[in-house]
N, CA, C and O atoms as a DFTB+ gen file, in Angstrom:
376 C
 N C O
     1  1      35.399      64.117      96.182
     2  2      34.080      63.954      95.618
     3  2      34.221      63.586      94.141
     4  3      34.815      64.338      93.368
     5  1      33.689      62.458      93.756
     6  2      33.795      62.064      92.351
     7  2      32.879      62.897      91.458
     8  3      31.774      63.275      91.846
     9  1      33.366      63.166      90.267
    10  2      32.573      63.828      89.226
    11  2      32.529      62.905      88.029
    12  3      33.558      62.403      87.576
    13  1      31.335      62.686      87.523
    14  2      31.132      61.836      86.358
    15  2      30.869      62.725      85.149
    16  3      30.021      63.616      85.195
    17  1      31.599      62.476      84.075
    18  2      31.420      63.214      82.832
    19  2      30.624      62.320      81.887
    20  3      31.054      61.218      81.547
    21  1      29.454      62.813      81.466
    22  2      28.510      62.014      80.690
    23  2      28.281      62.690      79.341
    24  3      27.745      63.797      79.280
    25  1      28.686      62.029      78.271
    26  2      28.527      62.597      76.923
    27  2      27.104      62.385      76.415
    28  3      26.525      61.308      76.559
    29  1      26.560      63.437      75.818
    30  2      25.267      63.364      75.143
    31  2      25.513      63.748      73.692
    32  3      26.034      64.826      73.405
    33  1      25.132      62.857      72.776
    34  2      25.342      63.128      71.350
    35  2      24.006      63.329      70.648
    36  3      22.948      62.978      71.171
    37  1      24.083      63.905      69.446
    38  2      22.881      64.126      68.652
    39  2      23.138      63.712      67.211
    40  3      24.284      63.603      66.776
    41  1      22.064      63.486      66.488
    42  2      22.128      63.189      65.065
    43  2      22.362      64.518      64.353
    44  3      21.460      65.352      64.274
    45  1      23.557      64.710      63.844
    46  2      23.904      65.989      63.228
    47  2      23.059      66.262      61.989
    48  3      22.738      67.413      61.693
    49  1      22.699      65.204      61.269
    50  2      21.850      65.366      60.091
    51  2      20.463      65.860      60.441
    52  3      19.859      66.603      59.667
    53  1      19.943      65.462      61.597
    54  2      18.633      65.934      62.045
    55  2      18.726      67.340      62.618
    56  3      17.740      68.077      62.630
    57  1      19.901      67.709      63.090
    58  2      20.108      69.018      63.703
    59  2      20.351      70.104      62.656
    60  3      19.809      71.204      62.759
    61  1      21.163      69.792      61.654
    62  2      21.499      70.755      60.595
    63  2      20.989      70.234      59.260
    64  3      21.505      69.238      58.755
    65  1      19.985      70.888      58.677
    66  2      19.398      70.408      57.432
    67  2      20.414      70.185      56.308
    68  3      20.278      69.226      55.548
    69  1      21.418      71.038      56.186
    70  2      22.399      70.859      55.112
    71  2      23.192      69.565      55.292
    72  3      23.510      68.891      54.312
    73  1      23.507      69.219      56.526
    74  2      24.200      67.958      56.794
    75  2      23.262      66.792      56.503
    76  3      23.685      65.785      55.935
    77  1      21.993      66.919      56.885
    78  2      21.006      65.886      56.613
    79  2      20.864      65.612      55.127
    80  3      20.757      64.457      54.714
    81  1      20.863      66.674      54.317
    82  2      20.766      66.519      52.865
    83  2      21.997      65.796      52.321
    84  3      21.875      64.925      51.460
    85  1      23.170      66.153      52.815
    86  2      24.403      65.515      52.368
    87  2      24.398      64.027      52.723
    88  3      24.784      63.193      51.904
    89  1      23.963      63.693      53.942
    90  2      23.896      62.299      54.376
    91  2      22.913      61.523      53.492
    92  3      23.195      60.396      53.085
    93  1      21.768      62.127      53.201
    94  2      20.785      61.473      52.333
    95  2      21.362      61.193      50.952
    96  3      21.134      60.118      50.397
    97  1      22.099      62.137      50.392
    98  2      22.708      61.955      49.073
    99  2      23.750      60.833      49.090
   100  3      23.787      60.002      48.182
   101  1      24.586      60.814      50.114
   102  2      25.597      59.758      50.225
   103  2      24.909      58.397      50.364
   104  3      25.315      57.425      49.726
   105  1      23.871      58.330      51.195
   106  2      23.154      57.064      51.374
   107  2      22.490      56.616      50.075
   108  3      22.492      55.428      49.754
   109  1      21.926      57.556      49.333
   110  2      21.300      57.216      48.059
   111  2      22.359      56.687      47.088
   112  3      22.123      55.711      46.376
   113  1      23.510      57.326      47.064
   114  2      24.603      56.918      46.181
   115  2      25.111      55.516      46.574
   116  3      25.352      54.677      45.706
   117  1      25.271      55.273      47.870
   118  2      25.741      53.955      48.334
   119  2      24.730      52.866      47.967
   120  3      25.112      51.759      47.588
   121  1      23.441      53.187      48.082
   122  2      22.398      52.221      47.731
   123  2      22.490      51.836      46.263
   124  3      22.255      50.683      45.901
   125  1      22.834      52.813      45.409
   126  2      22.934      52.525      43.972
   127  2      24.066      51.541      43.680
   128  3      24.066      50.899      42.630
   129  1      25.022      51.415      44.587
   130  2      26.118      50.452      44.439
   131  2      25.811      49.138      45.153
   132  3      26.638      48.226      45.152
   133  1      24.632      49.035      45.761
   134  2      24.246      47.808      46.429
   135  2      24.535      47.779      47.921
   136  3      24.318      46.754      48.568
   137  1      25.020      48.881      48.483
   138  2      25.277      48.942      49.925
   139  2      23.967      49.210      50.653
   140  3      23.263      50.167      50.329
   141  1      23.635      48.380      51.629
   142  2      22.413      48.583      52.401
   143  2      22.685      49.356      53.698
   144  3      21.754      49.773      54.387
   145  1      23.961      49.540      54.018
   146  2      24.314      50.281      55.227
   147  2      23.893      51.745      55.058
   148  3      23.854      52.273      53.947
   149  1      23.583      52.374      56.172
   150  2      23.191      53.783      56.154
   151  2      24.202      54.592      56.969
   152  3      24.539      54.223      58.095
   153  1      24.674      55.677      56.403
   154  2      25.588      56.559      57.116
   155  2      24.783      57.443      58.066
   156  3      23.673      57.870      57.746
   157  1      25.347      57.706      59.211
   158  2      24.752      58.588      60.199
   159  2      25.893      59.370      60.833
   160  3      26.914      58.790      61.201
   161  1      25.729      60.658      60.962
   162  2      26.763      61.488      61.586
   163  2      26.230      61.955      62.937
   164  3      25.212      62.642      63.023
   165  1      26.952      61.560      63.995
   166  2      26.582      61.998      65.334
   167  2      27.646      62.978      65.835
   168  3      28.822      62.865      65.489
   169  1      27.219      63.924      66.642
   170  2      28.120      64.921      67.189
   171  2      27.821      65.104      68.669
   172  3      26.683      64.937      69.109
   173  1      28.853      65.448      69.433
   174  2      28.614      65.679      70.854
   175  2      27.759      66.924      71.022
   176  3      28.105      68.004      70.543
   177  1      26.643      66.756      71.707
   178  2      25.728      67.857      71.986
   179  2      26.185      68.615      73.228
   180  3      26.243      69.845      73.242
   181  1      26.509      67.849      74.271
   182  2      26.992      68.459      75.506
   183  2      27.648      67.387      76.367
   184  3      27.564      66.193      76.079
   185  1      28.293      67.837      77.414
   186  2      28.866      66.927      78.395
   187  2      28.276      67.301      79.749
   188  3      28.448      68.421      80.229
   189  1      27.584      66.354      80.348
   190  2      27.011      66.589      81.666
   191  2      28.061      66.294      82.722
   192  3      28.836      65.346      82.592
   193  1      28.083      67.110      83.770
   194  2      28.989      66.877      84.898
   195  2      28.137      66.623      86.122
   196  3      27.352      67.474      86.539
   197  1      28.299      65.460      86.682
   198  2      27.534      65.051      87.846
   199  2      28.509      64.823      88.988
   200  3      29.299      63.879      88.959
   201  1      28.454      65.685      89.993
   202  2      29.335      65.565      91.154
   203  2      28.548      64.980      92.321
   204  3      27.456      65.447      92.644
   205  1      29.108      63.970      92.937
   206  2      28.445      63.302      94.053
   207  2      29.358      63.306      95.278
   208  3      30.562      63.538      95.170
   209  1      28.773      63.049      96.430
   210  2      29.576      63.032      97.656
   211  2      30.219      61.673      97.910
   212  3      30.990      61.503      98.854
   213  1      29.888      60.701      97.045
   214  2      30.462      59.353      97.159
   215  2      30.368      58.697      95.791
   216  3      29.597      59.150      94.946
   217  1      31.133      57.645      95.558
   218  2      31.011      56.919      94.291
   219  2      29.605      56.328      94.148
   220  3      29.013      55.865      95.122
   221  1      29.090      56.351      92.936
   222  2      27.768      55.797      92.669
   223  2      27.834      54.292      92.431
   224  3      28.821      53.777      91.905
   225  1      26.784      53.603      92.822
   226  2      26.696      52.175      92.520
   227  2      26.278      52.019      91.057
   228  3      25.800      52.969      90.439
   229  1      26.458      50.832      90.516
   230  2      26.032      50.580      89.133
   231  2      24.532      50.793      88.986
   232  3      24.078      51.324      87.972
   233  1      23.772      50.392      89.970
   234  2      22.313      50.573      89.925
   235  2      21.956      52.058      89.891
   236  3      21.068      52.461      89.139
   237  1      22.630      52.868      90.688
   238  2      22.380      54.315      90.686
   239  2      22.738      54.923      89.337
   240  3      22.015      55.772      88.816
   241  1      23.862      54.482      88.776
   242  2      24.270      54.991      87.462
   243  2      23.226      54.652      86.404
   244  3      22.894      55.491      85.567
   245  1      22.708      53.422      86.439
   246  2      21.701      53.016      85.455
   247  2      20.417      53.835      85.612
   248  3      19.791      54.201      84.617
   249  1      20.025      54.121      86.846
   250  2      18.836      54.937      87.099
   251  2      19.033      56.349      86.569
   252  3      18.146      56.903      85.920
   253  1      20.192      56.928      86.845
   254  2      20.502      58.280      86.359
   255  2      20.525      58.291      84.837
   256  3      19.961      59.191      84.214
   257  1      21.170      57.302      84.237
   258  2      21.248      57.208      82.775
   259  2      19.851      57.196      82.167
   260  3      19.570      57.935      81.224
   261  1      18.986      56.361      82.706
   262  2      17.620      56.238      82.183
   263  2      16.874      57.567      82.287
   264  3      16.211      57.977      81.334
   265  1      16.972      58.236      83.417
   266  2      16.270      59.508      83.617
   267  2      16.789      60.598      82.682
   268  3      16.008      61.355      82.106
   269  1      18.103      60.673      82.537
   270  2      18.693      61.681      81.644
   271  2      18.264      61.398      80.205
   272  3      17.882      62.313      79.475
   273  1      18.327      60.134      79.802
   274  2      17.954      59.761      78.437
   275  2      16.488      60.096      78.154
   276  3      16.171      60.636      77.094
   277  1      15.603      59.781      79.086
   278  2      14.183      60.075      78.916
   279  2      13.961      61.574      78.783
   280  3      13.221      62.016      77.904
   281  1      14.596      62.359      79.646
   282  2      14.395      63.811      79.616
   283  2      14.924      64.449      78.343
   284  3      14.265      65.318      77.772
   285  1      16.103      64.033      77.887
   286  2      16.626      64.575      76.633
   287  2      15.730      64.189      75.464
   288  3      15.466      65.012      74.588
   289  1      15.259      62.945      75.442
   290  2      14.403      62.481      74.348
   291  2      13.075      63.239      74.327
   292  3      12.550      63.534      73.254
   293  1      12.531      63.556      75.500
   294  2      11.275      64.298      75.574
   295  2      11.449      65.759      75.185
   296  3      10.596      66.325      74.501
   297  1      12.545      66.373      75.614
   298  2      12.749      67.809      75.391
   299  2      13.351      68.138      74.022
   300  3      13.091      69.206      73.468
   301  1      14.161      67.211      73.475
   302  2      14.848      67.465      72.205
   303  2      14.684      66.298      71.226
   304  3      15.681      65.784      70.719
   305  1      13.459      65.876      70.953
   306  2      13.295      64.697      70.090
   307  2      13.829      64.905      68.675
   308  3      14.249      63.946      68.027
   309  1      13.817      66.135      68.195
   310  2      14.239      66.397      66.824
   311  2      15.717      66.130      66.577
   312  3      16.109      65.912      65.431
   313  1      16.549      66.139      67.615
   314  2      17.990      65.898      67.413
   315  2      18.389      64.456      67.721
   316  3      19.565      64.103      67.632
   317  1      17.413      63.624      68.083
   318  2      17.643      62.197      68.354
   319  2      18.822      61.989      69.316
   320  3      19.815      61.351      68.965
   321  1      18.700      62.536      70.530
   322  2      19.818      62.456      71.479
   323  2      20.100      61.043      71.957
   324  3      19.200      60.208      72.056
   325  1      21.372      60.793      72.250
   326  2      21.800      59.540      72.867
   327  2      22.714      59.890      74.035
   328  3      23.622      60.711      73.905
   329  1      22.466      59.266      75.159
   330  2      23.264      59.492      76.363
   331  2      24.215      58.304      76.515
   332  3      23.799      57.148      76.435
   333  1      25.483      58.600      76.734
   334  2      26.482      57.537      76.891
   335  2      26.088      56.624      78.047
   336  3      25.662      57.100      79.099
   337  1      26.228      55.314      77.856
   338  2      25.927      54.389      78.948
   339  2      26.954      54.548      80.073
   340  3      28.062      55.029      79.836
   341  1      26.594      54.147      81.290
   342  2      27.510      54.305      82.431
   343  2      28.898      53.723      82.197
   344  3      29.877      54.242      82.734
   345  1      29.002      52.661      81.412
   346  2      30.320      52.070      81.163
   347  2      31.251      53.028      80.411
   348  3      32.466      52.834      80.404
   349  1      30.681      54.059      79.780
   350  2      31.490      55.033      79.044
   351  2      31.666      56.353      79.797
   352  3      32.338      57.257      79.301
   353  1      31.078      56.474      80.976
   354  2      31.247      57.690      81.762
   355  2      32.692      57.786      82.212
   356  3      33.319      56.783      82.550
   357  1      33.210      58.996      82.212
   358  2      34.560      59.224      82.733
   359  2      34.410      59.721      84.167
   360  3      33.619      60.622      84.447
   361  1      35.180      59.121      85.064
   362  2      35.141      59.538      86.456
   363  2      36.407      60.302      86.783
   364  3      37.516      59.862      86.478
   365  1      36.223      61.455      87.410
   366  2      37.358      62.287      87.761
   367  2      37.122      62.900      89.132
   368  3      36.030      62.800      89.692
   369  1      38.136      63.522      89.654
   370  2      38.022      64.246      90.919
   371  2      38.233      65.725      90.616
   372  3      39.359      66.156      90.368
   373  1      37.156      66.498      90.635
   374  2      37.280      67.936      90.363
   375  2      37.265      68.739      91.633
   376  3      37.358      69.966      91.589
C-alpha cells in the first residue's frame, strides 16, 4: 500500500510575531539599498501521511492537493499555509 508524504509549510513571520518583526526590519534595510526583493521565512508546519490501497492517478493527486490546500487556508489563514504540489510528494511503502 503506497503512502504519500505531503509537506505543509507556513509563513513563520506570520506565525511568530518576533520573526515577523525581524523579517520586516531586514526587508526595510534591503529596500534602503535599492533591493525590491522581499524576504520570507517558511517553515514546515506538518507532514501529512496519506495511505491508499493503490497508487493514485495524477488527477486524484491534484484533487486531493486542492482539497487539502483549501481546508488549510480556511482553517489557518493567519499562518498562510502552502501545501506541496503532487510533484513534490514523497511516495513510500509503510
